[in-house]
mmJSON file of the N, C-alpha and C atoms, coordinates in Angstrom:
{"data_MODEL":{"atom_site":{
"group_PDB":["ATOM","ATOM","ATOM","ATOM","ATOM","ATOM","ATOM","ATOM","ATOM","ATOM","ATOM","ATOM","ATOM","ATOM","ATOM","ATOM","ATOM","ATOM","ATOM","ATOM","ATOM","ATOM","ATOM","ATOM","ATOM","ATOM","ATOM","ATOM","ATOM","ATOM","ATOM","ATOM","ATOM","ATOM","ATOM","ATOM","ATOM","ATOM","ATOM","ATOM","ATOM","ATOM","ATOM","ATOM","ATOM","ATOM","ATOM","ATOM","ATOM","ATOM","ATOM","ATOM","ATOM","ATOM","ATOM","ATOM","ATOM","ATOM","ATOM","ATOM","ATOM","ATOM","ATOM","ATOM","ATOM","ATOM","ATOM","ATOM","ATOM","ATOM","ATOM","ATOM","ATOM","ATOM","ATOM","ATOM","ATOM","ATOM","ATOM","ATOM","ATOM","ATOM","ATOM","ATOM","ATOM","ATOM","ATOM","ATOM","ATOM","ATOM","ATOM","ATOM","ATOM","ATOM","ATOM","ATOM","ATOM","ATOM","ATOM","ATOM","ATOM","ATOM","ATOM","ATOM","ATOM","ATOM","ATOM","ATOM","ATOM","ATOM","ATOM","ATOM","ATOM","ATOM","ATOM","ATOM","ATOM","ATOM","ATOM","ATOM","ATOM","ATOM","ATOM","ATOM","ATOM","ATOM","ATOM","ATOM","ATOM","ATOM","ATOM","ATOM","ATOM","ATOM","ATOM","ATOM","ATOM","ATOM","ATOM","ATOM","ATOM","ATOM","ATOM","ATOM","ATOM","ATOM","ATOM","ATOM","ATOM","ATOM","ATOM","ATOM","ATOM","ATOM","ATOM","ATOM","ATOM","ATOM","ATOM","ATOM","ATOM","ATOM","ATOM","ATOM","ATOM","ATOM","ATOM","ATOM","ATOM","ATOM","ATOM","ATOM","ATOM","ATOM","ATOM","ATOM","ATOM","ATOM","ATOM","ATOM","ATOM","ATOM","ATOM","ATOM","ATOM","ATOM","ATOM","ATOM","ATOM","ATOM","ATOM","ATOM","ATOM","ATOM","ATOM","ATOM","ATOM","ATOM","ATOM","ATOM","ATOM","ATOM","ATOM","ATOM"],
"id":[1,2,3,4,5,6,7,8,9,10,11,12,13,14,15,16,17,18,19,20,21,22,23,24,25,26,27,28,29,30,31,32,33,34,35,36,37,38,39,40,41,42,43,44,45,46,47,48,49,50,51,52,53,54,55,56,57,58,59,60,61,62,63,64,65,66,67,68,69,70,71,72,73,74,75,76,77,78,79,80,81,82,83,84,85,86,87,88,89,90,91,92,93,94,95,96,97,98,99,100,101,102,103,104,105,106,107,108,109,110,111,112,113,114,115,116,117,118,119,120,121,122,123,124,125,126,127,128,129,130,131,132,133,134,135,136,137,138,139,140,141,142,143,144,145,146,147,148,149,150,151,152,153,154,155,156,157,158,159,160,161,162,163,164,165,166,167,168,169,170,171,172,173,174,175,176,177,178,179,180,181,182,183,184,185,186,187,188,189,190,191,192,193,194,195,196,197,198,199,200,201,202,203,204],
"type_symbol":["N","C","C","N","C","C","N","C","C","N","C","C","N","C","C","N","C","C","N","C","C","N","C","C","N","C","C","N","C","C","N","C","C","N","C","C","N","C","C","N","C","C","N","C","C","N","C","C","N","C","C","N","C","C","N","C","C","N","C","C","N","C","C","N","C","C","N","C","C","N","C","C","N","C","C","N","C","C","N","C","C","N","C","C","N","C","C","N","C","C","N","C","C","N","C","C","N","C","C","N","C","C","N","C","C","N","C","C","N","C","C","N","C","C","N","C","C","N","C","C","N","C","C","N","C","C","N","C","C","N","C","C","N","C","C","N","C","C","N","C","C","N","C","C","N","C","C","N","C","C","N","C","C","N","C","C","N","C","C","N","C","C","N","C","C","N","C","C","N","C","C","N","C","C","N","C","C","N","C","C","N","C","C","N","C","C","N","C","C","N","C","C","N","C","C","N","C","C","N","C","C","N","C","C"],
"label_atom_id":["N","CA","C","N","CA","C","N","CA","C","N","CA","C","N","CA","C","N","CA","C","N","CA","C","N","CA","C","N","CA","C","N","CA","C","N","CA","C","N","CA","C","N","CA","C","N","CA","C","N","CA","C","N","CA","C","N","CA","C","N","CA","C","N","CA","C","N","CA","C","N","CA","C","N","CA","C","N","CA","C","N","CA","C","N","CA","C","N","CA","C","N","CA","C","N","CA","C","N","CA","C","N","CA","C","N","CA","C","N","CA","C","N","CA","C","N","CA","C","N","CA","C","N","CA","C","N","CA","C","N","CA","C","N","CA","C","N","CA","C","N","CA","C","N","CA","C","N","CA","C","N","CA","C","N","CA","C","N","CA","C","N","CA","C","N","CA","C","N","CA","C","N","CA","C","N","CA","C","N","CA","C","N","CA","C","N","CA","C","N","CA","C","N","CA","C","N","CA","C","N","CA","C","N","CA","C","N","CA","C","N","CA","C","N","CA","C","N","CA","C","N","CA","C","N","CA","C","N","CA","C","N","CA","C","N","CA","C"],
"label_alt_id":[null,null,null,null,null,null,null,null,null,null,null,null,null,null,null,null,null,null,null,null,null,null,null,null,null,null,null,null,null,null,null,null,null,null,null,null,null,null,null,null,null,null,null,null,null,null,null,null,null,null,null,null,null,null,null,null,null,null,null,null,null,null,null,null,null,null,null,null,null,null,null,null,null,null,null,null,null,null,null,null,null,null,null,null,null,null,null,null,null,null,null,null,null,null,null,null,null,null,null,null,null,null,null,null,null,null,null,null,null,null,null,null,null,null,null,null,null,null,null,null,null,null,null,null,null,null,null,null,null,null,null,null,null,null,null,null,null,null,null,null,null,null,null,null,null,null,null,null,null,null,null,null,null,null,null,null,null,null,null,null,null,null,null,null,null,null,null,null,null,null,null,null,null,null,null,null,null,null,null,null,null,null,null,null,null,null,null,null,null,null,null,null,null,null,null,null,null,null,null,null,null,null,null,null],
"label_comp_id":["MET","MET","MET","SER","SER","SER","SER","SER","SER","SER","SER","SER","PRO","PRO","PRO","PRO","PRO","PRO","ALA","ALA","ALA","LEU","LEU","LEU","SER","SER","SER","ARG","ARG","ARG","LEU","LEU","LEU","LEU","LEU","LEU","GLY","GLY","GLY","ASP","ASP","ASP","ALA","ALA","ALA","PRO","PRO","PRO","VAL","VAL","VAL","VAL","VAL","VAL","ARG","ARG","ARG","ARG","ARG","ARG","SER","SER","SER","GLY","GLY","GLY","GLU","GLU","GLU","TRP","TRP","TRP","TRP","TRP","TRP","LEU","LEU","LEU","THR","THR","THR","THR","THR","THR","PRO","PRO","PRO","ALA","ALA","ALA","LEU","LEU","LEU","SER","SER","SER","VAL","VAL","VAL","ARG","ARG","ARG","LEU","LEU","LEU","ASP","ASP","ASP","ASP","ASP","ASP","PRO","PRO","PRO","ALA","ALA","ALA","PHE","PHE","PHE","THR","THR","THR","VAL","VAL","VAL","GLY","GLY","GLY","LEU","LEU","LEU","ASP","ASP","ASP","ARG","ARG","ARG","PHE","PHE","PHE","ALA","ALA","ALA","ALA","ALA","ALA","ASP","ASP","ASP","PHE","PHE","PHE","ALA","ALA","ALA","ASP","ASP","ASP","ALA","ALA","ALA","GLN","GLN","GLN","GLN","GLN","GLN","ALA","ALA","ALA","VAL","VAL","VAL","ALA","ALA","ALA","ALA","ALA","ALA","LEU","LEU","LEU","HIS","HIS","HIS","SER","SER","SER","ARG","ARG","ARG","ARG","ARG","ARG","SER","SER","SER","PRO","PRO","PRO","ALA","ALA","ALA"],
"label_asym_id":["A","A","A","A","A","A","A","A","A","A","A","A","A","A","A","A","A","A","A","A","A","A","A","A","A","A","A","A","A","A","A","A","A","A","A","A","A","A","A","A","A","A","A","A","A","A","A","A","A","A","A","A","A","A","A","A","A","A","A","A","A","A","A","A","A","A","A","A","A","A","A","A","A","A","A","A","A","A","A","A","A","A","A","A","A","A","A","A","A","A","A","A","A","A","A","A","A","A","A","A","A","A","A","A","A","A","A","A","A","A","A","A","A","A","A","A","A","A","A","A","A","A","A","A","A","A","A","A","A","A","A","A","A","A","A","A","A","A","A","A","A","A","A","A","A","A","A","A","A","A","A","A","A","A","A","A","A","A","A","A","A","A","A","A","A","A","A","A","A","A","A","A","A","A","A","A","A","A","A","A","A","A","A","A","A","A","A","A","A","A","A","A","A","A","A","A","A","A","A","A","A","A","A","A"],
"label_entity_id":["1","1","1","1","1","1","1","1","1","1","1","1","1","1","1","1","1","1","1","1","1","1","1","1","1","1","1","1","1","1","1","1","1","1","1","1","1","1","1","1","1","1","1","1","1","1","1","1","1","1","1","1","1","1","1","1","1","1","1","1","1","1","1","1","1","1","1","1","1","1","1","1","1","1","1","1","1","1","1","1","1","1","1","1","1","1","1","1","1","1","1","1","1","1","1","1","1","1","1","1","1","1","1","1","1","1","1","1","1","1","1","1","1","1","1","1","1","1","1","1","1","1","1","1","1","1","1","1","1","1","1","1","1","1","1","1","1","1","1","1","1","1","1","1","1","1","1","1","1","1","1","1","1","1","1","1","1","1","1","1","1","1","1","1","1","1","1","1","1","1","1","1","1","1","1","1","1","1","1","1","1","1","1","1","1","1","1","1","1","1","1","1","1","1","1","1","1","1","1","1","1","1","1","1"],
"label_seq_id":[1,1,1,2,2,2,3,3,3,4,4,4,5,5,5,6,6,6,7,7,7,8,8,8,9,9,9,10,10,10,11,11,11,12,12,12,13,13,13,14,14,14,15,15,15,16,16,16,17,17,17,18,18,18,19,19,19,20,20,20,21,21,21,22,22,22,23,23,23,24,24,24,25,25,25,26,26,26,27,27,27,28,28,28,29,29,29,30,30,30,31,31,31,32,32,32,33,33,33,34,34,34,35,35,35,36,36,36,37,37,37,38,38,38,39,39,39,40,40,40,41,41,41,42,42,42,43,43,43,44,44,44,45,45,45,46,46,46,47,47,47,48,48,48,49,49,49,50,50,50,51,51,51,52,52,52,53,53,53,54,54,54,55,55,55,56,56,56,57,57,57,58,58,58,59,59,59,60,60,60,61,61,61,62,62,62,63,63,63,64,64,64,65,65,65,66,66,66,67,67,67,68,68,68],
"pdbx_PDB_ins_code":[null,null,null,null,null,null,null,null,null,null,null,null,null,null,null,null,null,null,null,null,null,null,null,null,null,null,null,null,null,null,null,null,null,null,null,null,null,null,null,null,null,null,null,null,null,null,null,null,null,null,null,null,null,null,null,null,null,null,null,null,null,null,null,null,null,null,null,null,null,null,null,null,null,null,null,null,null,null,null,null,null,null,null,null,null,null,null,null,null,null,null,null,null,null,null,null,null,null,null,null,null,null,null,null,null,null,null,null,null,null,null,null,null,null,null,null,null,null,null,null,null,null,null,null,null,null,null,null,null,null,null,null,null,null,null,null,null,null,null,null,null,null,null,null,null,null,null,null,null,null,null,null,null,null,null,null,null,null,null,null,null,null,null,null,null,null,null,null,null,null,null,null,null,null,null,null,null,null,null,null,null,null,null,null,null,null,null,null,null,null,null,null,null,null,null,null,null,null,null,null,null,null,null,null],
"Cartn_x":[11.035,9.299,9.083,8.159,7.907,5.585,5.672,3.772,3.645,3.668,2.451,3.306,2.877,2.897,3.055,4.187,3.806,2.961,2.17,1.109,1.201,2.454,3.112,3.284,2.461,2.755,1.715,2.302,0.839,0.455,-1.062,-1.319,-1.866,-1.514,-1.514,-3.11,-4.16,-5.241,-5.645,-6.309,-6.543,-5.823,-4.942,-3.557,-3.311,-2.789,-2.053,0.149,-0.157,1.326,1.537,2.511,3.063,3.861,4.233,5.087,5.845,7.065,7.406,8.793,8.483,10.505,11.116,10.666,11.441,11.055,10.102,10.56,9.355,9.458,7.888,7.509,6.403,6.348,4.736,5.2,3.332,3.13,1.362,1.347,0.705,0.185,-1.502,-1.954,-2.477,-3.142,-2.188,-1.066,-0.961,0.919,1.58,2.927,3.036,4.295,5.427,6.136,6.368,7.746,7.986,8.897,10.044,10.651,10.185,10.742,11.021,12.57,13.744,13.917,12.23,13.164,12.689,13.859,13.489,12.892,13.018,11.44,10.582,9.417,8.339,7.965,9.42,9.612,9.096,10.24,9.714,8.343,7.959,6.57,5.601,5.542,4.31,5.38,6.081,5.892,5.95,5.585,4.68,3.809,2.853,0.867,1.093,1.925,0.817,0.911,2.03,2.494,0.575,-0.413,-0.842,-1.746,-1.936,-2.759,-3.299,-2.544,-2.36,-2.891,-3.081,-2.586,-4.57,-4.672,-6.262,-7.503,-6.363,-7.664,-7.575,-6.619,-7.202,-7.92,-7.941,-8.989,-10.37,-10.157,-11.75,-12.401,-10.903,-11.654,-11.773,-11.54,-10.917,-12.862,-13.455,-14.756,-15.905,-15.228,-16.345,-16.321,-15.644,-15.981,-16.058,-16.524,-16.909,-18.4,-18.445,-20.561,-20.789,-20.178,-20.041,-21.007,-22.618,-23.267,-22.372,-22.039,-21.59,-22.086],
"Cartn_y":[12.535,12.867,12.092,11.326,10.874,11.411,10.577,11.148,10.519,8.713,7.994,6.985,5.822,4.687,4.022,2.328,1.628,0.584,-0.064,-1.394,-1.956,-2.457,-3.612,-2.48,-1.488,-0.782,-1.563,-1.282,-1.809,-0.727,0.043,0.814,0.533,1.242,1.027,0.896,0.852,1.623,2.786,3.716,4.898,5.546,5.548,6.434,6.656,7.72,8.739,8.112,6.436,6.461,4.548,4.435,2.933,2.736,1.846,1.196,0.136,0.769,0.047,0.355,-0.333,-1.446,-1.109,-2.038,-1.228,-0.332,-0.224,2.458,2.63,3.381,3.864,5.684,5.311,6.961,7.678,9.164,9.495,10.028,9.289,10.083,10.725,11.5,12.431,12.186,12.405,12.728,13.104,13.769,14.658,13.783,13.911,13.513,12.075,11.851,11.259,11.14,11.354,11.679,10.379,10.188,8.938,9.055,8.608,8.82,8.266,9.752,8.831,9.04,9.361,9.076,7.863,6.879,5.849,5.836,5.74,6.483,6.342,7.473,7.24,5.989,5.312,4.087,3.118,2.49,1.772,2.243,3.302,3.523,2.461,2.979,2.152,1.186,0.221,-1.068,-1.803,-1.202,-1.415,-1.167,-0.367,-0.381,-0.77,-1.072,-2.186,-3.875,-4.207,-5.407,-6.146,-5.167,-4.513,-4.916,-3.561,-3.463,-4.531,-5.927,-7.28,-7.908,-7.784,-8.64,-8.095,-7.476,-7.225,-7.529,-7.595,-7.051,-9.156,-9.94,-11.09,-11.886,-10.826,-11.302,-11.656,-9.951,-9.907,-11.091,-11.437,-12.497,-13.371,-14.465,-15.291,-15.115,-13.81,-13.686,-13.707,-12.891,-13.626,-15.145,-15.521,-17.485,-17.741,-17.423,-18.392,-17.804,-17.036,-16.234,-16.409,-17.004,-17.485,-18.511,-19.152,-20.086,-21.367,-22.368,-23.286,-23.95],
"Cartn_z":[-9.804,-9.606,-11.281,-10.844,-12.625,-12.812,-14.096,-14.217,-13.52,-13.593,-12.519,-12.941,-10.805,-11.167,-11.909,-11.659,-13.705,-12.444,-13.6,-13.021,-12.155,-12.046,-11.179,-9.781,-9.58,-8.392,-6.923,-5.576,-4.542,-4.046,-4.308,-3.435,-1.402,-0.383,0.411,1.202,0.336,1.165,-0.585,1.436,0.294,0.473,1.548,1.656,0.263,0.214,-0.873,-0.868,-1.059,-1.328,-2.065,-2.7,-3.18,-2.914,-3.091,-2.932,-4.694,-4.583,-6.03,-6.063,-5.8,-6.267,-5.607,-4.391,-3.098,-2.113,-2.98,-2.504,-2.543,-1.961,-1.431,-1.811,-2.806,-3.521,-3.102,-2.103,-2.449,-3.751,-3.713,-4.925,-4.85,-6.378,-6.854,-7.762,-8.336,-10.116,-10.822,-10.186,-11.739,-11.399,-10.433,-9.947,-8.574,-8.976,-7.316,-6.704,-5.927,-5.556,-4.277,-4.214,-3.728,-2.242,-1.269,-0.004,0.123,0.765,1.281,3.118,4.279,5.1,5.543,6.91,6.777,7.97,8.813,10.199,10.017,8.508,7.596,7.355,6.372,5.661,6.364,7.741,7.826,9.078,8.896,9.604,8.675,7.796,6.161,5.767,5.825,6.06,7.716,8.241,9.125,9.226,9.449,8.227,7.255,6.072,5.173,5.98,6.571,6.708,8.083,8.098,9.741,8.307,7.482,6.383,5.53,5.492,5.191,5.746,6.869,7.603,8.043,8.768,8.352,7.067,6.013,4.879,4.665,5.333,5.224,6.258,7.697,8.427,8.298,6.944,6.524,5.336,5.233,3.604,4.835,5.522,6.573,6.723,7.653,7.54,7.038,6.229,4.719,4.215,4.039,4.132,4.828,5.869,7.329,6.711,6.267,6.77,5.584,4.272,2.752,2.818,2.448,2.694,1.438,1.881,0.744,-0.109],
"occupancy":[1.0,1.0,1.0,1.0,1.0,1.0,1.0,1.0,1.0,1.0,1.0,1.0,1.0,1.0,1.0,1.0,1.0,1.0,1.0,1.0,1.0,1.0,1.0,1.0,1.0,1.0,1.0,1.0,1.0,1.0,1.0,1.0,1.0,1.0,1.0,1.0,1.0,1.0,1.0,1.0,1.0,1.0,1.0,1.0,1.0,1.0,1.0,1.0,1.0,1.0,1.0,1.0,1.0,1.0,1.0,1.0,1.0,1.0,1.0,1.0,1.0,1.0,1.0,1.0,1.0,1.0,1.0,1.0,1.0,1.0,1.0,1.0,1.0,1.0,1.0,1.0,1.0,1.0,1.0,1.0,1.0,1.0,1.0,1.0,1.0,1.0,1.0,1.0,1.0,1.0,1.0,1.0,1.0,1.0,1.0,1.0,1.0,1.0,1.0,1.0,1.0,1.0,1.0,1.0,1.0,1.0,1.0,1.0,1.0,1.0,1.0,1.0,1.0,1.0,1.0,1.0,1.0,1.0,1.0,1.0,1.0,1.0,1.0,1.0,1.0,1.0,1.0,1.0,1.0,1.0,1.0,1.0,1.0,1.0,1.0,1.0,1.0,1.0,1.0,1.0,1.0,1.0,1.0,1.0,1.0,1.0,1.0,1.0,1.0,1.0,1.0,1.0,1.0,1.0,1.0,1.0,1.0,1.0,1.0,1.0,1.0,1.0,1.0,1.0,1.0,1.0,1.0,1.0,1.0,1.0,1.0,1.0,1.0,1.0,1.0,1.0,1.0,1.0,1.0,1.0,1.0,1.0,1.0,1.0,1.0,1.0,1.0,1.0,1.0,1.0,1.0,1.0,1.0,1.0,1.0,1.0,1.0,1.0,1.0,1.0,1.0,1.0,1.0,1.0],
"B_iso_or_equiv":[0.0,0.0,0.0,0.0,0.0,0.0,0.0,0.0,0.0,0.0,0.0,0.0,0.0,0.0,0.0,0.0,0.0,0.0,0.0,0.0,0.0,0.0,0.0,0.0,0.0,0.0,0.0,0.0,0.0,0.0,0.0,0.0,0.0,0.0,0.0,0.0,0.0,0.0,0.0,0.0,0.0,0.0,0.0,0.0,0.0,0.0,0.0,0.0,0.0,0.0,0.0,0.0,0.0,0.0,0.0,0.0,0.0,0.0,0.0,0.0,0.0,0.0,0.0,0.0,0.0,0.0,0.0,0.0,0.0,0.0,0.0,0.0,0.0,0.0,0.0,0.0,0.0,0.0,0.0,0.0,0.0,0.0,0.0,0.0,0.0,0.0,0.0,0.0,0.0,0.0,0.0,0.0,0.0,0.0,0.0,0.0,0.0,0.0,0.0,0.0,0.0,0.0,0.0,0.0,0.0,0.0,0.0,0.0,0.0,0.0,0.0,0.0,0.0,0.0,0.0,0.0,0.0,0.0,0.0,0.0,0.0,0.0,0.0,0.0,0.0,0.0,0.0,0.0,0.0,0.0,0.0,0.0,0.0,0.0,0.0,0.0,0.0,0.0,0.0,0.0,0.0,0.0,0.0,0.0,0.0,0.0,0.0,0.0,0.0,0.0,0.0,0.0,0.0,0.0,0.0,0.0,0.0,0.0,0.0,0.0,0.0,0.0,0.0,0.0,0.0,0.0,0.0,0.0,0.0,0.0,0.0,0.0,0.0,0.0,0.0,0.0,0.0,0.0,0.0,0.0,0.0,0.0,0.0,0.0,0.0,0.0,0.0,0.0,0.0,0.0,0.0,0.0,0.0,0.0,0.0,0.0,0.0,0.0,0.0,0.0,0.0,0.0,0.0,0.0],
"pdbx_formal_charge":[null,null,null,null,null,null,null,null,null,null,null,null,null,null,null,null,null,null,null,null,null,null,null,null,null,null,null,null,null,null,null,null,null,null,null,null,null,null,null,null,null,null,null,null,null,null,null,null,null,null,null,null,null,null,null,null,null,null,null,null,null,null,null,null,null,null,null,null,null,null,null,null,null,null,null,null,null,null,null,null,null,null,null,null,null,null,null,null,null,null,null,null,null,null,null,null,null,null,null,null,null,null,null,null,null,null,null,null,null,null,null,null,null,null,null,null,null,null,null,null,null,null,null,null,null,null,null,null,null,null,null,null,null,null,null,null,null,null,null,null,null,null,null,null,null,null,null,null,null,null,null,null,null,null,null,null,null,null,null,null,null,null,null,null,null,null,null,null,null,null,null,null,null,null,null,null,null,null,null,null,null,null,null,null,null,null,null,null,null,null,null,null,null,null,null,null,null,null,null,null,null,null,null,null],
"auth_seq_id":[1,1,1,2,2,2,3,3,3,4,4,4,5,5,5,6,6,6,7,7,7,8,8,8,9,9,9,10,10,10,11,11,11,12,12,12,13,13,13,14,14,14,15,15,15,16,16,16,17,17,17,18,18,18,19,19,19,20,20,20,21,21,21,22,22,22,23,23,23,24,24,24,25,25,25,26,26,26,27,27,27,28,28,28,29,29,29,30,30,30,31,31,31,32,32,32,33,33,33,34,34,34,35,35,35,36,36,36,37,37,37,38,38,38,39,39,39,40,40,40,41,41,41,42,42,42,43,43,43,44,44,44,45,45,45,46,46,46,47,47,47,48,48,48,49,49,49,50,50,50,51,51,51,52,52,52,53,53,53,54,54,54,55,55,55,56,56,56,57,57,57,58,58,58,59,59,59,60,60,60,61,61,61,62,62,62,63,63,63,64,64,64,65,65,65,66,66,66,67,67,67,68,68,68],
"auth_comp_id":["MET","MET","MET","SER","SER","SER","SER","SER","SER","SER","SER","SER","PRO","PRO","PRO","PRO","PRO","PRO","ALA","ALA","ALA","LEU","LEU","LEU","SER","SER","SER","ARG","ARG","ARG","LEU","LEU","LEU","LEU","LEU","LEU","GLY","GLY","GLY","ASP","ASP","ASP","ALA","ALA","ALA","PRO","PRO","PRO","VAL","VAL","VAL","VAL","VAL","VAL","ARG","ARG","ARG","ARG","ARG","ARG","SER","SER","SER","GLY","GLY","GLY","GLU","GLU","GLU","TRP","TRP","TRP","TRP","TRP","TRP","LEU","LEU","LEU","THR","THR","THR","THR","THR","THR","PRO","PRO","PRO","ALA","ALA","ALA","LEU","LEU","LEU","SER","SER","SER","VAL","VAL","VAL","ARG","ARG","ARG","LEU","LEU","LEU","ASP","ASP","ASP","ASP","ASP","ASP","PRO","PRO","PRO","ALA","ALA","ALA","PHE","PHE","PHE","THR","THR","THR","VAL","VAL","VAL","GLY","GLY","GLY","LEU","LEU","LEU","ASP","ASP","ASP","ARG","ARG","ARG","PHE","PHE","PHE","ALA","ALA","ALA","ALA","ALA","ALA","ASP","ASP","ASP","PHE","PHE","PHE","ALA","ALA","ALA","ASP","ASP","ASP","ALA","ALA","ALA","GLN","GLN","GLN","GLN","GLN","GLN","ALA","ALA","ALA","VAL","VAL","VAL","ALA","ALA","ALA","ALA","ALA","ALA","LEU","LEU","LEU","HIS","HIS","HIS","SER","SER","SER","ARG","ARG","ARG","ARG","ARG","ARG","SER","SER","SER","PRO","PRO","PRO","ALA","ALA","ALA"],
"auth_asym_id":["A","A","A","A","A","A","A","A","A","A","A","A","A","A","A","A","A","A","A","A","A","A","A","A","A","A","A","A","A","A","A","A","A","A","A","A","A","A","A","A","A","A","A","A","A","A","A","A","A","A","A","A","A","A","A","A","A","A","A","A","A","A","A","A","A","A","A","A","A","A","A","A","A","A","A","A","A","A","A","A","A","A","A","A","A","A","A","A","A","A","A","A","A","A","A","A","A","A","A","A","A","A","A","A","A","A","A","A","A","A","A","A","A","A","A","A","A","A","A","A","A","A","A","A","A","A","A","A","A","A","A","A","A","A","A","A","A","A","A","A","A","A","A","A","A","A","A","A","A","A","A","A","A","A","A","A","A","A","A","A","A","A","A","A","A","A","A","A","A","A","A","A","A","A","A","A","A","A","A","A","A","A","A","A","A","A","A","A","A","A","A","A","A","A","A","A","A","A","A","A","A","A","A","A"],
"auth_atom_id":["N","CA","C","N","CA","C","N","CA","C","N","CA","C","N","CA","C","N","CA","C","N","CA","C","N","CA","C","N","CA","C","N","CA","C","N","CA","C","N","CA","C","N","CA","C","N","CA","C","N","CA","C","N","CA","C","N","CA","C","N","CA","C","N","CA","C","N","CA","C","N","CA","C","N","CA","C","N","CA","C","N","CA","C","N","CA","C","N","CA","C","N","CA","C","N","CA","C","N","CA","C","N","CA","C","N","CA","C","N","CA","C","N","CA","C","N","CA","C","N","CA","C","N","CA","C","N","CA","C","N","CA","C","N","CA","C","N","CA","C","N","CA","C","N","CA","C","N","CA","C","N","CA","C","N","CA","C","N","CA","C","N","CA","C","N","CA","C","N","CA","C","N","CA","C","N","CA","C","N","CA","C","N","CA","C","N","CA","C","N","CA","C","N","CA","C","N","CA","C","N","CA","C","N","CA","C","N","CA","C","N","CA","C","N","CA","C","N","CA","C","N","CA","C","N","CA","C","N","CA","C","N","CA","C","N","CA","C"],
"pdbx_PDB_model_num":[1,1,1,1,1,1,1,1,1,1,1,1,1,1,1,1,1,1,1,1,1,1,1,1,1,1,1,1,1,1,1,1,1,1,1,1,1,1,1,1,1,1,1,1,1,1,1,1,1,1,1,1,1,1,1,1,1,1,1,1,1,1,1,1,1,1,1,1,1,1,1,1,1,1,1,1,1,1,1,1,1,1,1,1,1,1,1,1,1,1,1,1,1,1,1,1,1,1,1,1,1,1,1,1,1,1,1,1,1,1,1,1,1,1,1,1,1,1,1,1,1,1,1,1,1,1,1,1,1,1,1,1,1,1,1,1,1,1,1,1,1,1,1,1,1,1,1,1,1,1,1,1,1,1,1,1,1,1,1,1,1,1,1,1,1,1,1,1,1,1,1,1,1,1,1,1,1,1,1,1,1,1,1,1,1,1,1,1,1,1,1,1,1,1,1,1,1,1,1,1,1,1,1,1]
}}}
């Protein structure tokens, strides 16, 4: 457990998880707990990839709508 995630971590939207140094962590304002369940972390990896794709799609839509 650690008291706070490092600055170079990647949050997953509003979910209380962060990927740090190749590992997933469940986070709260008070502590972080490393997630060890392979099935759960594979699911988080897939969700993170889908989330990144969705963010890129939204950014592309916004750029098309912005006046040149």
